[in-house]
Structure formats: structure tokens, C-alpha cells
N, C-alpha and C positions, 0 to 999 in steps of 0.2 A: 692381279687385282691388288690394290694397296691393302695392307693388313687392316687399318681402320675402317675401309669401306667393307671388308669381310665381316669384321666385328660388328658393324653399325647395322648391317643388312642380313646377319644370319638369324633365321628363324627355324621354329620347328615346322617342318614341311611334311604334311600328311597324304598329299594327293600327287601322284606321279603319272608321267606320260608312260606309253608302252616301249619307249626307246631304251635300248639296253646300256649298260654302263660297263665299259671296257675293262678287262683284267688289268691293264696298265694303270688306269685310274684308280681302281682298287688298290692296286700296289702303292701307288704315290700317296694315297690317303693313309694306308698302314705305315709307311715310312715316316709320314708326318707324326703319327702316333708314337712311333718308336723314337723319335727325337725329343719327346717331353722329359722334362726333369723327373727324377725319382730319388727317393731317399737312398743316399749312399751309392747313387748310380746303379742301383740293383735290379732295375728294370723287370718288375715281377709279372708282366704282362704276357698274355698269349691271345691270339686272334684266330677265331673260325670265320672263314667266308663262307656264306650260305647263300646258294642259288637255287637249292632244291625247294620248289615251292610246296610240295607235299610236306616237307618238314616245317617250313614256314606257316603253313595253315594250322599248324597245332599250336603256334605260340601263344595265339589269343586265348586258348583254353585254360592258361594259367597266368598270362600277363593281359588282362582285358585292355589296358591302354595301349597295347601294341598291335592293334588291328591293321595298322598301316603296313606292317611287314608282308601282308598278304598281297599288297599292291606294288611293293618296291621290287624291281629286278634282281636286287642283291641286298643282302643285310651282312653287318659284321657283328659277331659277338665278341665282347671283350671280356677276358677272364684274368683273374688274379692267381699267382701262385706264391703265396708267402713261405712256403716250406723251404728250410735251409737258408733263409736270408737273414742277414745282419739285423735288419729293421722289419721284422715280419708285420708289425702292426701298421705299417704305412702304406701297404698295398693299395687301399681305397683311394688314397689321395693319388698315387702313383697313376692308377688306372683312370682317375679323373682327369688328370692332366693329360694323358694319352688320348682320351676320349675327346677333350675340348680341342686339342690339336686337330684330331681327325674331323671334327665337325667344320672347324675353320677352313681346312686344306679342301674339303669337299664343297664348301661355299665358294672358295677360290677357283674352283673348276667348274662352277655353275650348277652344282649339284644340290639337292635338297635332301635333308637328314633330320633324324629326331632322335634324341636320347630317351631310349625306353628302359627304366631300370629294372634290374633284377634284384641285386643285393640292396638291402640286407634282409629281404623277405624270405624266410626260410622255405616256405611253400614254392616260391619261384625259383629259388636256388635249386631245390630237389628236382622239380620238374624239369628244368633247363639241362641240368646235369644228366638226367635221365634220357631226355630226348637227344641230346647231342653227343652222348657217349663220353662226357667229361670225367676225368679221374677224381677221385674223392679229395685229393689235396689241391685241385684247382677250383676256384670260386667263380662262378658265372657273375659277371658284374653288371653289364648292361648290353642291350642289343641296339643296333643303330641301322635302321633301313636307310638305303640310299637310292636315289632315283633322280630323274630329270623332272622338276616342279612343274605342275600344271599352271600355277600362278606364278606372278612376278615377285621378286624380292622386293621389299620395301624398308626403309629406315624407320626405326622408332625411337624417340627419345625416351630412355629409361633413367636418365641421370636424376639422383634425387640428393640434393647438397645436404638436406637435414640429416642424412645418414653418415655424414663425415664429422669426425671428432679430430681435434688438434691437441697433441700431447697428452691429454686426459679425457676421460668420458665427459 
């Protein structure tokens, strides 16, 4: 799939079929995330692949906008570890770039995803850390359910030229 096709048709997909997502596809998606740019090439990310439906069923208890994780065959939790990094304050941008790469890679494979935020809400961070056994120095950033979409992908024009400024505001 052409990169612009992936960008133009990527949507938040919340309904999935029962078809499984292979380990190879999950690995390809994570590889795409690890190819993202990061400040000083420090790559502060960690990824938890979650297939345990009992664990995923608990996520909506603290992230009510992530109910779709209970319907997806797999989810990836993206975390940041700023500890010991030269540019520790840039981990959210770094993890955002990784997650965007993963969203597009999944789309390129025909899979549907959603970016369900955890960070910066402290109650979500604490609950996620406790549920998945994440060390204190690692910060849960977002969870991304992945599955085969029930509906078709469609392009949507979101271009707004009035938001573009040249040389000055």
C-alpha cells in the first residue's frame, strides 16, 4: 500500500472480526514503531503485547474510552522510559512518533487500530502500571488495540488550508 493511501484511509477502528492477528504481523507493527525518530536517537520506548482477554477486560475500568480493547484479538501497550536518557523530557514525542508509525503499519497490513491514551492522566498511569506490572520508572503512554476491521476503510478529506501560515502568523 502506498504511504499516502495508508495516511488517507487510516481511521480509528473500534469494531473487529474474530479473525486472529498473527505474531508476525504484531512484530512487523512493532518494528515499524522502533523505526520512528526519537530525540538523540535514544529510543525510550517499550512495548507490551497483550493477548490475555482477562487483563484486557480490566482496561475499561480506568480508561473508559478503551472499551474496544475487549473486542480486539491483541493490543499493544506503548510505554516510555525516560530514566538515564540525555533528553528525558522528549519521551512523549518519541512514543507518539512510534505509535503513529505503528498505526500506519497496521493500516498497511489491512488491520484496524485505535490510539487510546493513558499518559498524562495520573489515575490511568497508576492503574495501567498496576495491571500490567510496569516498573515505576516506566510510564504507560497509550494502548493500541489491533484487529481485522468489521467495516471498510474510507478516505476522508481533513485538509484545512486556513490553518496554514507562511513565514509569520
